[in-house]
Structures are given as C-alpha cells and as structure tokens.
C-alpha positions in Angstrom: 2.0 -27.8 11.3 3.0 -27.0 7.8 5.4 -24.1 7.6 6.1 -22.5 4.2 9.2 -20.6 3.2 8.6 -17.7 0.8 11.2 -19.1 -1.6 9.4 -22.4 -1.7 6.0 -20.9 -2.5 7.2 -18.1 -4.9 5.2 -18.0 -8.1 6.6 -16.5 -11.2 5.0 -13.2 -12.0 3.1 -13.2 -15.3 1.7 -10.3 -17.2 -1.9 -9.5 -16.4 -3.9 -9.3 -19.6 -6.4 -7.0 -18.0 -4.0 -4.4 -16.6 -2.5 -1.6 -18.7 1.2 -1.6 -19.3 1.7 1.8 -17.8 5.4 1.6 -18.2 5.1 1.4 -22.0 3.1 4.7 -22.0 5.7 6.2 -19.8 8.6 5.0 -22.0 7.0 6.4 -25.1 7.6 9.9 -23.7 4.5 11.7 -24.9 4.2 14.2 -22.1 0.4 14.1 -21.7 0.1 10.3 -21.8 3.2 9.9 -19.6 1.8 12.2 -16.9 -1.6 10.4 -16.9 0.0 7.0 -16.9 2.2 7.8 -13.9 -0.9 9.1 -12.0 -3.0 6.0 -12.8 -0.1 3.7 -12.0 0.3 5.3 -8.5 -3.4 5.4 -7.9 -4.1 1.7 -8.7 -0.9 0.5 -6.9 -2.0 2.3 -3.7 -5.1 0.1 -3.5 -2.8 -2.7 -2.4 -2.5 -1.0 1.0 -6.0 -2.2 1.9 -5.8 -5.5 -0.1 -7.9 -4.1 -2.9 -7.6 -4.8 -6.6 -9.2 -2.5 -9.2 -11.6 -4.1 -11.8 -11.1 -4.8 -15.5 -13.6 -1.9 -16.1 -11.3 0.5 -14.2 -8.3 -0.4 -16.3 -10.3 0.0 -19.5 -11.5 3.4 -18.3 -8.0 4.4 -17.4 -6.7 3.4 -20.9 -9.4 5.6 -22.5 -8.3 8.6 -20.3 -4.7 8.1 -21.1 -5.4 7.9 -24.8 -7.4 11.1 -24.6 -10.8 9.7 -25.4 -12.2 10.9 -22.2 -11.3 13.4 -19.5 -10.5 12.4 -15.9 -13.9 13.9 -14.8 -15.7 11.8 -17.4 -13.7 8.7 -16.2 -14.9 9.3 -12.7 -18.5 9.7 -13.8 -18.3 6.5 -15.8 -17.0 4.6 -12.8 -19.7 6.0 -10.5 -22.4 5.2 -13.0 -21.1 1.7 -13.5 -21.5 0.8 -9.8 -24.8 2.7 -9.4 -26.3 0.6 -12.2 -25.6 -2.7 -10.3 -28.9 -3.9 -9.0 -27.4 -6.9 -7.1 -24.1 -6.3 -5.2 -21.7 -8.8 -3.7 -19.0 -8.2 -1.0 -16.5 -8.3 -3.9 -18.4 -5.6 -5.7 -18.1 -3.4 -2.7 -14.3 -3.9 -2.7 -14.0 -3.2 -6.4 -16.3 -0.2 -6.0 -13.9 1.3 -3.4 -10.7 0.4 -5.4 -12.1 1.8 -8.7 -13.6 5.0 -7.3 -10.6 5.9 -5.1 -8.2 5.1 -8.0 -9.9 7.6 -10.2 -10.0 10.2 -7.5 -6.3 9.8 -6.7 -5.6 10.2 -10.4 -7.6 13.4 -10.5 -5.9 14.8 -7.4 -2.4 14.0 -8.8 -3.2 15.7 -12.1 -4.1 19.0 -10.4 -1.3 21.5 -9.9 -2.7 23.2 -6.8 -1.4 22.5 -3.4 -1.5 24.1 0.1 0.9 23.0 2.8 -1.5 22.9 5.7 -3.4 20.3 7.8 -6.6 21.4 5.9 -5.0 20.0 2.7 -4.8 16.6 4.3 -8.5 16.9 5.4 -9.4 17.9 1.8 -7.6 15.0 0.3 -9.3 12.5 2.6 -12.8 14.0 1.8 -12.2 13.9 -1.9 -10.9 10.4 -1.9 -13.5 8.7 0.4 -16.8 10.8 0.3 -19.6 8.3 -0.5 -17.1 5.4 -0.3 -16.8 5.0 3.5 -20.1 4.5 5.4 -18.9 4.0 8.9 -16.2 6.7 8.7 -16.9 10.4 7.9 -14.8 11.5 5.0 -12.8 14.7 5.7 -13.4 14.5 9.5 -10.9 13.8 12.2 -11.7 10.7 14.3 -13.2 11.4 17.7 -12.1 8.1 19.2 -8.8 6.4 19.9 -7.7 3.4 17.7 -5.3 0.4 17.7 -4.5 -1.8 14.7 -3.0 -5.2 14.9 0.0 -5.3 12.5 1.4 -8.5 10.9 4.8 -6.8 10.7 4.7 -6.3 14.5 3.4 -9.9 15.2 0.0 -8.5 16.1 1.1 -5.5 18.1 0.0 -2.0 17.3 1.6 1.4 16.7 0.6 4.0 19.4 -1.5 6.5 17.4 -2.2 10.1 18.5 -5.0 10.6 21.0 -8.2 11.8 19.3 -8.4 15.0 21.4 -4.8 16.0 20.3 -5.0 15.4 16.6 -5.6 19.0 15.5 -2.8 20.4 17.8 -0.3 17.7 16.9 -0.9 18.2 13.1 -0.5 21.9 13.6 2.8 21.5 15.4 4.2 19.1 12.8 3.2 21.3 9.9 4.6 24.5 11.5 7.9 22.8 12.3 8.2 21.5 8.8 7.2 24.8 7.2 10.0 26.6 9.1 12.7 24.0 8.3 15.6 25.2 6.1 16.5 22.6 3.4 19.0 24.9 1.7 22.1 23.5 3.4 21.1 19.8 3.1 22.4 17.3 0.6 19.7 15.4 -1.4 20.3 12.4 0.8 19.9 14.3 4.0 16.8 16.0 2.6 15.3 12.6 2.0 16.1 11.5 5.5 14.4 14.6 7.0 11.3 14.2 4.7 11.1 10.6 5.8 10.7 11.5 9.4 8.2 14.2 8.7 5.9 11.9 6.7 6.3 9.2 9.3 5.2 11.7 12.0 2.1 12.7 10.0 1.1 9.1 9.4 1.5 8.2 13.1 -1.1 10.8 14.0 -3.6 8.8 12.0 -6.2 11.6 12.0 -8.9 9.7 10.2 -10.8 6.5 11.1 -9.9 4.8 7.8 -7.9 5.6 4.6 -4.9 7.2 6.4 -2.2 5.6 4.3 -3.7 6.4 1.0 -4.4 10.0 2.1 -0.8 10.3 3.4 0.6 9.0 0.2 -1.3 11.4 -2.0 -0.4 14.3 0.3 3.3 13.2 0.2 3.4 13.1 -3.6 1.9 16.5 -4.0 4.2 18.0 -1.3 7.3 16.5 -2.9 6.3 17.9 -6.3 5.8 21.3 -4.7 9.4 21.0 -3.5 10.6 20.4 -7.0 11.1 16.6 -6.9 10.4 14.4 -9.8 8.4 11.5 -8.2 9.0 8.1 -9.7 5.8 6.1 -10.0 7.3 2.6 -9.4 7.7 2.5 -5.6 4.0 3.4 -5.0 2.8 1.4 -8.0 4.6 -1.8 -6.9 5.5 -1.4 -3.3 2.7 0.4 -1.6 2.2 -2.3 1.1 6.0 -2.1 1.8 5.4 1.7 2.2 2.8 1.0 4.9 4.9 -1.6 6.7 7.8 0.9 6.6 5.6 3.6 8.2 4.7 1.1 10.9 8.3 0.3 11.7 9.2 4.1 11.7 6.7 4.6 14.5 7.0 1.5 16.7 9.0 1.1 19.9 9.1 -1.9 22.3 12.0 -1.4 24.7 11.4 -4.7 26.4 12.0 -6.5 23.1 14.8 -4.2 22.1 12.9 -2.7 19.2 13.0 1.0 18.5 11.6 3.4 15.9 13.5 2.7 12.7 13.2 4.9 9.6 15.7 2.9 7.5 13.0 0.9 5.7 11.1 4.1 4.8 14.3 5.8 3.8 15.0 3.1 1.3 11.5 3.6 -0.2 12.0 7.4 -0.5 15.5 7.0 -1.9 14.0 4.9 -4.7 11.2 7.3 -5.2 13.3 10.5 -5.3 16.9 9.6 -6.0 16.3 6.8 -8.6 18.0 4.2 -6.4 17.2 0.5 -6.6 17.0 -0.6 -3.0 15.3 -3.9 -2.4 11.8 -3.3 -1.0 10.6 -6.6 0.4 7.9 -6.9 3.1 9.7 -9.6 5.0 12.6 -7.3 5.7 10.3 -5.0 7.7 9.0 -7.8 10.0 10.3 -7.3 13.6 11.5 -11.0 13.8 13.4 -10.7 10.5 15.2 -7.7 11.9 15.9 -9.5 15.1 17.2 -12.5 13.2 19.5 -10.4 11.0 21.0 -8.8 14.1 21.7 -12.2 15.6 23.4 -13.5 12.5 25.0 -10.4 11.1 28.4 -11.1 9.6 27.6 -14.6 8.4 28.7 -15.4 4.9 28.5 -18.1 2.2 26.3 -21.1 2.4 25.4 -20.5 6.1 23.8 -17.2 5.0 21.5 -19.0 2.7 20.5 -21.5 5.3 19.9 -18.9 7.9 17.9 -16.8 5.5 15.7 -19.8 4.6 15.2 -20.4 8.4 14.2 -16.8 9.0 11.6 -16.9 6.2 10.1 -19.9 7.8 10.1 -18.4 11.2 8.2 -15.3 10.0 5.6 -17.4 8.1 4.9 -19.4 11.3 2.8 -16.4 12.4 0.2 -17.4 9.8 -2.6 -19.6 10.9 -2.8 -23.2 9.8 -5.7 -22.3 7.4 -3.7 -19.5 5.9 -0.7 -21.8 5.4 -2.9 -24.4 3.7 -4.4 -21.7 1.4 -0.9 -20.7 0.3 0.0 -24.3 -0.3 -3.1 -24.8 -2.5 -2.4 -21.6 -4.4 1.2 -22.6 -5.0 -0.1 -25.8 -6.6 -2.8 -24.0 -8.7 -2.8 -20.2 -9.0 -6.2 -20.3 -10.8 -8.0 -22.0 -7.9 -11.3 -20.4 -6.9 -12.4 -19.6 -3.3 -15.2 -22.1 -3.8 -12.7 -24.9 -4.7 -10.5 -23.9 -1.8 -13.4 -24.2 0.6 -14.1 -27.7 -0.8 -10.4 -28.8 -0.7 -10.0 -27.6 2.9 -13.5 -28.6 4.1 -14.3 -25.2 5.5 -16.8 -22.5 4.5 -16.3 -20.1 1.6 -16.8 -17.2 4.1 -13.8 -18.5 6.1 -11.7 -18.7 3.0 -12.7 -15.2 1.9 -11.9 -13.8 5.3 -8.4 -15.4 5.5 -7.5 -14.5 1.9 -8.3 -10.9 2.7 -6.0 -11.1 5.6 -3.3 -12.5 3.4 -3.8 -9.7 0.9 -3.7 -7.1 3.7 -0.4 -8.6 4.8 1.1 -8.3 1.3 1.5 -12.0 1.0 -0.9 -12.6 -1.9 -2.6 -10.5 -4.5 -5.3 -11.0 -7.2 -4.2 -10.6 -10.8 -6.9 -10.0 -13.4 -10.7 -10.3 -13.3 -12.7 -12.6 -11.1 -13.4 -15.3 -13.7 -10.2 -15.3 -15.7 -7.7 -14.0 -13.2 -5.3 -15.8 -10.9 -3.6 -15.5 -7.5 0.0 -14.5 -7.1 2.1 -15.2 -4.0 4.4 -12.3 -3.3 7.8 -12.5 -1.6 
C-alpha cells in the first residue's frame, strides 16, 4: 500500500486569483474597510470546518461590501437571489450555497455590536446562520437525539457529546458558572487558559444537529469582544479546521489508551488569537497517534528527530484509505486535475472520487482554491 508523508506531498501555496487579499485591506488601516475585511476573512475561513469553499461570486460580493458599494444586508440579498435564480442545481451548487450564505450571515453577525451572554444567544446565532440552509436539521432548535461523530483526529473514535435530554440544563450550568467567574486577578495568559476550557465545554455539549463548530466560533468571537479583547482574524481565517480538531482533543478521554482531555492545542489557538503569539497550528499535531509518538521519542535531537518526524507523518497518513492515498498522489503530480480525470486515472466512479475528496477536505488534508473551472487543489500539511 502506498503511504505518503506530508512533507513529500506538500504543494507550495499560491495566491488564489479569485479570493480577496483581506490582509491588504486590513494593513491599509481604514477603520471601516478593516473591520469589514476581518469579519469576511473569519466568515469565509470558518467554512473549512465542514470542507466548504465559498464561490467566486461570494468573494466579489464581499469586495463590493468592503469597498462600500453595498451594505451587508444587500450582500446577503444578492447571494440569496443568486442561488434562487439557478434552475438546475448540482451537489456542488448546494455546497457553495451553504458556504456563501453562511459566510454572509457570519459577517453580518460579527458586524453587530449587540451581545447577550446567555444560552439563548447561542440558539439565536445558530438560527440566523442556518435558517433555510439546513433541511434535515432545525435551525435554532436543540437536537432531540443523541449523536456520535467519527473523527479523523481520533482514528475514527468519537467525542462523548451531551445527552439530548440534558442539553438545556448543561448549558445553563456552564453559562452561570462562567458568568460568576472573577477574571480580575488573572494574568492574560491564565485568562486565556480559563476561556479555553469554557469554550471547549460549550462545544462538547453540541446542542444542535449540525453547525455546532461555526456557531461556537461566532459566539466565542462576540463573547471575547464583549470582554474587551481584540480578536485577530488570522487563526479563524487560516486554521479553522485546527480549531475543530483542538476542540475534539480538549474533550476526548480514552484511559485504556492513555489519552486524556488535553486543552494545550486549543490554548495555542487562543494565544495566537488573543495574545498575538505565533504558535504553530498544524492538524497533524492534534492527531492522537502523533501525540503518542512524540511522547515515545521526546528528548530526541538532531538527525534522528527528522527521521522520527518523517516516520510519524507516514504512520498518521496510513489511516487514509488506499483510494484517498492515490487521490493525494495524483494531486501532488497535477494540482489542476479534475474529479472526472481522477476517476478515469483510478478506474473508479466520479461519485466515489467526490465522496473521498470531501472526506479529505473534512480532515483538513486538502482544500479547493479558486473557481470550479479555473481553480486547483492544494494539499495542506
């Protein structure tokens, strides 16, 4: 079986001609444009959590909003109308529909100054983000069934989420505990540590059938702003899948395997977000077998370190299926390859290619850059 190392398949990142350079607007320093750009950067970046990529039309609409040509309400209406006008829809249209609509709604929510620290705020955010987007899940309604989710970072195991009949009580308890907490004697570093655990607890409840991570992220940003923090856009813009993996690790225990809830990955994310630190946020670090491997070989130095690191990358990628490994191999040869060409190369159906590529996107291993016809695939570390 072919085993690929992340270093061997790494593709150099290139500028996406269809995306906005949000950073350039932020650096220019015009307050209104800067604020809008930060909101759009976070909103589009968060779509990576579910393996979604906004469309060229979304980025053009975002640019018009940042430039002041249209309001955020008008931007939302334009996006809604754009998808309503499509007489024929593909599965990819549905993905773009969700990514575009939710991006615009997140941007609108982040631009609003109002905020209430209560479970109802979480419910309101979920409803506003996903009303009319999710069809199998009721927006703004707690789930009435128990759930499990197979996680790549846990080798297919699941976090134990809150029982459906205890969601309301558990949220109430966590919010009341946080509301009564005294931050006044904490250093900024200790405040970040405490906030990390609170956000991890809220996410673990997983009150909704879908959309929990994006809802938690928007709530988190608004809460942090209410506490007086200046929120850096880059972690959510470029590392939203790491954010989700870090939440998983903060809520997973398997005593038989010697694995315990670990907030260190999430703390690194929040220290970058709030303290302007530059901790490395790489998905492979959060994988349970990478953590295991580093414990085994801690203290190694020099060339041996590089060899062991290479070996650990390979061990982690062994959890991919043979089809997924072959897909990565073909992308590493030709980043512009289409799903149709991949299907022909590997002698399998396009539907099988599409399904496996979605899984690779959800695992934070690949992402789509640019539009369907002129874009390309990027293999992430």
